[in-house]
N, CA, C and O atoms as a GROMACS GRO file, in nm:
protein
  300
    1UNK      N    1  -6.805   2.407   3.893
    1UNK     CA    2  -6.733   2.478   3.999
    1UNK      C    3  -6.767   2.414   4.132
    1UNK      O    4  -6.884   2.383   4.159
    2UNK      N    5  -6.670   2.394   4.215
    2UNK     CA    6  -6.686   2.332   4.345
    2UNK      C    7  -6.767   2.422   4.439
    2UNK      O    8  -6.755   2.544   4.435
    3UNK      N    9  -6.849   2.360   4.523
    3UNK     CA   10  -6.937   2.434   4.614
    3UNK      C   11  -6.860   2.532   4.700
    3UNK      O   12  -6.901   2.648   4.712
    4UNK      N   13  -6.752   2.490   4.761
    4UNK     CA   14  -6.678   2.580   4.851
    4UNK      C   15  -6.620   2.700   4.777
    4UNK      O   16  -6.616   2.810   4.833
    5UNK      N   17  -6.576   2.680   4.655
    5UNK     CA   18  -6.524   2.791   4.576
    5UNK      C   19  -6.637   2.889   4.543
    5UNK      O   20  -6.620   3.011   4.553
    6UNK      N   21  -6.752   2.835   4.504
    6UNK     CA   22  -6.868   2.919   4.475
    6UNK      C   23  -6.911   2.994   4.600
    6UNK      O   24  -6.946   3.111   4.594
    7UNK      N   25  -6.907   2.925   4.714
    7UNK     CA   26  -6.947   2.986   4.842
    7UNK      C   27  -6.853   3.101   4.877
    7UNK      O   28  -6.900   3.208   4.918
    8UNK      N   29  -6.723   3.082   4.862
    8UNK     CA   30  -6.627   3.188   4.892
    8UNK      C   31  -6.647   3.309   4.801
    8UNK      O   32  -6.639   3.423   4.847
    9UNK      N   33  -6.674   3.285   4.674
    9UNK     CA   34  -6.700   3.395   4.581
    9UNK      C   35  -6.827   3.470   4.620
    9UNK      O   36  -6.831   3.593   4.614
   10UNK      N   37  -6.930   3.396   4.659
   10UNK     CA   38  -7.056   3.459   4.700
   10UNK      C   39  -7.036   3.543   4.825
   10UNK      O   40  -7.093   3.651   4.838
   11UNK      N   41  -6.954   3.494   4.918
   11UNK     CA   42  -6.929   3.570   5.041
   11UNK      C   43  -6.861   3.702   5.010
   11UNK      O   44  -6.887   3.802   5.077
   12UNK      N   45  -6.775   3.705   4.909
   12UNK     CA   46  -6.708   3.829   4.872
   12UNK      C   47  -6.804   3.927   4.808
   12UNK      O   48  -6.788   4.048   4.823
   13UNK      N   49  -6.905   3.878   4.736
   13UNK     CA   50  -7.002   3.964   4.670
   13UNK      C   51  -7.111   4.014   4.765
   13UNK      O   52  -7.169   4.121   4.744
   14UNK      N   53  -7.137   3.938   4.869
   14UNK     CA   54  -7.251   3.966   4.958
   14UNK      C   55  -7.232   4.095   5.037
   14UNK      O   56  -7.127   4.117   5.097
   15UNK      N   57  -7.336   4.179   5.036
   15UNK     CA   58  -7.336   4.300   5.117
   15UNK      C   59  -7.367   4.266   5.264
   15UNK      O   60  -7.323   4.336   5.355
   16UNK      N   61  -7.441   4.159   5.284
   16UNK     CA   62  -7.477   4.112   5.417
   16UNK      C   63  -7.411   3.974   5.434
   16UNK      O   64  -7.422   3.890   5.345
   17UNK      N   65  -7.345   3.952   5.545
   17UNK     CA   66  -7.267   3.830   5.566
   17UNK      C   67  -7.355   3.706   5.574
   17UNK      O   68  -7.472   3.712   5.614
   18UNK      N   69  -7.295   3.594   5.537
   18UNK     CA   70  -7.361   3.464   5.546
   18UNK      C   71  -7.403   3.433   5.689
   18UNK      O   72  -7.510   3.377   5.712
   19UNK      N   73  -7.319   3.470   5.784
   19UNK     CA   74  -7.349   3.442   5.924
   19UNK      C   75  -7.467   3.523   5.974
   19UNK      O   76  -7.526   3.489   6.077
   20UNK      N   77  -7.503   3.628   5.903
   20UNK     CA   78  -7.616   3.712   5.941
   20UNK      C   79  -7.742   3.651   5.878
   20UNK      O   80  -7.801   3.708   5.786
   21UNK      N   81  -7.780   3.536   5.931
   21UNK     CA   82  -7.890   3.461   5.870
   21UNK      C   83  -8.021   3.468   5.950
   21UNK      O   84  -8.106   3.381   5.938
   22UNK      N   85  -8.035   3.573   6.030
   22UNK     CA   86  -8.162   3.597   6.098
   22UNK      C   87  -8.254   3.667   5.998
   22UNK      O   88  -8.218   3.769   5.941
   23UNK      N   89  -8.370   3.612   5.980
   23UNK     CA   90  -8.464   3.669   5.884
   23UNK      C   91  -8.567   3.759   5.952
   23UNK      O   92  -8.628   3.843   5.886
   24UNK      N   93  -8.586   3.742   6.082
   24UNK     CA   94  -8.687   3.818   6.156
   24UNK      C   95  -8.630   3.866   6.288
   24UNK      O   96  -8.543   3.801   6.346
   25UNK      N   97  -8.678   3.981   6.336
   25UNK     CA   98  -8.635   4.029   6.467
   25UNK      C   99  -8.720   3.961   6.574
   25UNK      O  100  -8.802   3.875   6.543
   26UNK      N  101  -8.700   3.998   6.698
   26UNK     CA  102  -8.771   3.936   6.810
   26UNK      C  103  -8.922   3.952   6.801
   26UNK      O  104  -8.997   3.872   6.857
   27UNK      N  105  -8.969   4.056   6.730
   27UNK     CA  106  -9.112   4.080   6.714
   27UNK      C  107  -9.169   4.016   6.589
   27UNK      O  108  -9.288   4.033   6.559
   28UNK      N  109  -9.085   3.943   6.514
   28UNK     CA  110  -9.132   3.878   6.392
   28UNK      C  111  -9.129   3.967   6.269
   28UNK      O  112  -9.182   3.929   6.165
   29UNK      N  113  -9.068   4.085   6.280
   29UNK     CA  114  -9.058   4.175   6.165
   29UNK      C  115  -8.942   4.133   6.075
   29UNK      O  116  -8.840   4.085   6.124
   30UNK      N  117  -8.958   4.151   5.948
   30UNK     CA  118  -8.856   4.115   5.850
   30UNK      C  119  -8.735   4.206   5.866
   30UNK      O  120  -8.748   4.328   5.876
   31UNK      N  121  -8.616   4.145   5.868
   31UNK     CA  122  -8.493   4.222   5.882
   31UNK      C  123  -8.434   4.263   5.748
   31UNK      O  124  -8.359   4.360   5.741
   32UNK      N  125  -8.465   4.192   5.644
   32UNK     CA  126  -8.402   4.216   5.514
   32UNK      C  127  -8.478   4.320   5.434
   32UNK      O  128  -8.570   4.289   5.360
   33UNK      N  129  -8.438   4.443   5.450
   33UNK     CA  130  -8.503   4.552   5.378
   33UNK      C  131  -8.407   4.634   5.295
   33UNK      O  132  -8.449   4.722   5.220
   34UNK      N  133  -8.278   4.606   5.307
   34UNK     CA  134  -8.178   4.683   5.235
   34UNK      C  135  -8.157   4.628   5.095
   34UNK      O  136  -8.180   4.509   5.070
   35UNK      N  137  -8.115   4.712   5.005
   35UNK     CA  138  -8.081   4.669   4.870
   35UNK      C  139  -7.961   4.576   4.876
   35UNK      O  140  -7.872   4.593   4.960
   36UNK      N  141  -7.958   4.479   4.790
   36UNK     CA  142  -7.850   4.380   4.779
   36UNK      C  143  -7.837   4.291   4.901
   36UNK      O  144  -7.731   4.233   4.925
   37UNK      N  145  -7.942   4.278   4.979
   37UNK     CA  146  -7.942   4.189   5.095
   37UNK      C  147  -7.988   4.052   5.046
   37UNK      O  148  -8.100   4.037   4.999
   38UNK      N  149  -7.902   3.953   5.057
   38UNK     CA  150  -7.934   3.820   5.008
   38UNK      C  151  -8.059   3.763   5.072
   38UNK      O  152  -8.128   3.680   5.012
   39UNK      N  153  -8.090   3.806   5.195
   39UNK     CA  154  -8.208   3.753   5.265
   39UNK      C  155  -8.338   3.791   5.195
   39UNK      O  156  -8.440   3.725   5.214
   40UNK      N  157  -8.336   3.897   5.113
   40UNK     CA  158  -8.454   3.936   5.037
   40UNK      C  159  -8.491   3.831   4.933
   40UNK      O  160  -8.606   3.827   4.886
   41UNK      N  161  -8.398   3.748   4.896
   41UNK     CA  162  -8.417   3.654   4.786
   41UNK      C  163  -8.431   3.509   4.830
   41UNK      O  164  -8.423   3.417   4.749
   42UNK      N  165  -8.453   3.489   4.958
   42UNK     CA  166  -8.478   3.355   5.012
   42UNK      C  167  -8.628   3.340   5.024
   42UNK      O  168  -8.693   3.421   5.090
   43UNK      N  169  -8.686   3.237   4.962
   43UNK     CA  170  -8.830   3.216   4.972
   43UNK      C  171  -8.876   3.200   5.118
   43UNK      O  172  -8.804   3.147   5.201
   44UNK      N  173  -8.996   3.246   5.145
   44UNK     CA  174  -9.049   3.242   5.282
   44UNK      C  175  -9.044   3.102   5.342
   44UNK      O  176  -9.010   3.086   5.459
   45UNK      N  177  -9.079   3.000   5.265
   45UNK     CA  178  -9.078   2.865   5.320
   45UNK      C  179  -8.936   2.821   5.358
   45UNK      O  180  -8.919   2.742   5.451
   46UNK      N  181  -8.835   2.871   5.287
   46UNK     CA  182  -8.696   2.841   5.322
   46UNK      C  183  -8.657   2.916   5.449
   46UNK      O  184  -8.585   2.862   5.533
   47UNK      N  185  -8.704   3.038   5.464
   47UNK     CA  186  -8.676   3.115   5.586
   47UNK      C  187  -8.731   3.042   5.708
   47UNK      O  188  -8.664   3.032   5.810
   48UNK      N  189  -8.852   2.994   5.696
   48UNK     CA  190  -8.917   2.923   5.809
   48UNK      C  191  -8.841   2.795   5.844
   48UNK      O  192  -8.831   2.760   5.961
   49UNK      N  193  -8.789   2.726   5.743
   49UNK     CA  194  -8.724   2.596   5.764
   49UNK      C  195  -8.572   2.605   5.773
   49UNK      O  196  -8.505   2.502   5.777
   50UNK      N  197  -8.517   2.726   5.777
   50UNK     CA  198  -8.372   2.746   5.773
   50UNK      C  199  -8.297   2.659   5.874
   50UNK      O  200  -8.194   2.601   5.840
   51UNK      N  201  -8.346   2.650   5.994
   51UNK     CA  202  -8.279   2.573   6.100
   51UNK      C  203  -8.271   2.424   6.069
   51UNK      O  204  -8.187   2.353   6.126
   52UNK      N  205  -8.357   2.377   5.981
   52UNK     CA  206  -8.361   2.234   5.950
   52UNK      C  207  -8.278   2.196   5.828
   52UNK      O  208  -8.260   2.077   5.801
   53UNK      N  209  -8.228   2.294   5.755
   53UNK     CA  210  -8.144   2.265   5.639
   53UNK      C  211  -8.003   2.227   5.684
   53UNK      O  212  -7.955   2.272   5.788
   54UNK      N  213  -7.940   2.143   5.605
   54UNK     CA  214  -7.799   2.111   5.632
   54UNK      C  215  -7.714   2.233   5.596
   54UNK      O  216  -7.762   2.325   5.530
   55UNK      N  217  -7.590   2.233   5.640
   55UNK     CA  218  -7.499   2.343   5.608
   55UNK      C  219  -7.481   2.353   5.456
   55UNK      O  220  -7.475   2.464   5.403
   56UNK      N  221  -7.472   2.242   5.388
   56UNK     CA  222  -7.458   2.241   5.242
   56UNK      C  223  -7.580   2.306   5.176
   56UNK      O  224  -7.565   2.387   5.084
   57UNK      N  225  -7.699   2.271   5.222
   57UNK     CA  226  -7.822   2.330   5.166
   57UNK      C  227  -7.826   2.481   5.191
   57UNK      O  228  -7.865   2.557   5.102
   58UNK      N  229  -7.788   2.523   5.309
   58UNK     CA  230  -7.786   2.667   5.340
   58UNK      C  231  -7.688   2.741   5.249
   58UNK      O  232  -7.719   2.850   5.201
   59UNK      N  233  -7.572   2.682   5.226
   59UNK     CA  234  -7.473   2.745   5.140
   59UNK      C  235  -7.526   2.758   4.997
   59UNK      O  236  -7.505   2.860   4.932
   60UNK      N  237  -7.593   2.655   4.948
   60UNK     CA  238  -7.649   2.661   4.812
   60UNK      C  239  -7.757   2.770   4.802
   60UNK      O  240  -7.761   2.844   4.704
   61UNK      N  241  -7.842   2.778   4.901
   61UNK     CA  242  -7.945   2.883   4.903
   61UNK      C  243  -7.878   3.020   4.907
   61UNK      O  244  -7.919   3.111   4.834
   62UNK      N  245  -7.777   3.034   4.990
   62UNK     CA  246  -7.704   3.160   5.001
   62UNK      C  247  -7.642   3.200   4.868
   62UNK      O  248  -7.653   3.315   4.826
   63UNK      N  249  -7.578   3.107   4.801
   63UNK     CA  250  -7.514   3.136   4.672
   63UNK      C  251  -7.616   3.186   4.572
   63UNK      O  252  -7.593   3.286   4.504
   64UNK      N  253  -7.730   3.119   4.562
   64UNK     CA  254  -7.834   3.160   4.468
   64UNK      C  255  -7.892   3.297   4.507
   64UNK      O  256  -7.919   3.380   4.421
   65UNK      N  257  -7.911   3.320   4.636
   65UNK     CA  258  -7.969   3.446   4.682
   65UNK      C  259  -7.872   3.562   4.661
   65UNK      O  260  -7.914   3.672   4.626
   66UNK      N  261  -7.743   3.540   4.682
   66UNK     CA  262  -7.643   3.645   4.658
   66UNK      C  263  -7.640   3.682   4.511
   66UNK      O  264  -7.629   3.799   4.476
   67UNK      N  265  -7.649   3.582   4.425
   67UNK     CA  266  -7.650   3.609   4.281
   67UNK      C  267  -7.768   3.699   4.245
   67UNK      O  268  -7.752   3.796   4.170
   68UNK      N  269  -7.885   3.667   4.297
   68UNK     CA  270  -8.004   3.749   4.269
   68UNK      C  271  -7.989   3.889   4.330
   68UNK      O  272  -8.023   3.989   4.266
   69UNK      N  273  -7.937   3.896   4.452
   69UNK     CA  274  -7.922   4.026   4.518
   69UNK      C  275  -7.820   4.115   4.447
   69UNK      O  276  -7.838   4.237   4.442
   70UNK      N  277  -7.717   4.057   4.392
   70UNK     CA  278  -7.614   4.138   4.326
   70UNK      C  279  -7.664   4.197   4.194
   70UNK      O  280  -7.605   4.292   4.142
   71UNK      N  281  -7.770   4.141   4.140
   71UNK     CA  282  -7.824   4.189   4.013
   71UNK      C  283  -7.942   4.286   4.028
   71UNK      O  284  -7.993   4.337   3.928
   72UNK      N  285  -7.986   4.311   4.151
   72UNK     CA  286  -8.103   4.398   4.168
   72UNK      C  287  -8.066   4.544   4.165
   72UNK      O  288  -7.953   4.583   4.196
   73UNK      N  289  -8.163   4.626   4.125
   73UNK     CA  290  -8.146   4.771   4.125
   73UNK      C  291  -8.267   4.832   4.192
   73UNK      O  292  -8.381   4.798   4.158
   74UNK      N  293  -8.244   4.922   4.286
   74UNK     CA  294  -8.350   4.992   4.356
   74UNK      C  295  -8.338   5.140   4.326
   74UNK      O  296  -8.229   5.190   4.297
   75UNK      N  297  -8.451   5.209   4.332
   75UNK     CA  298  -8.450   5.355   4.311
   75UNK      C  299  -8.397   5.428   4.432
   75UNK      O  300  -8.389   5.550   4.432
   0.00000   0.00000   0.00000
């Protein structure tokens, strides 16, 4: 499956938008605390280096994180 097609499908599944890629607030607190938030499934080292990834790399990380977020269940 082509990356852009996978990306579009992931955007439709995502509860939190791709453009909402801030992982921390101004005080350094984690923003991703809601169920099905793709940001919960991005490894810390990727969060720290997010600005240095290419757009293609960010999209791939997003696709994988959305897949994990869509399968989670919280009480």
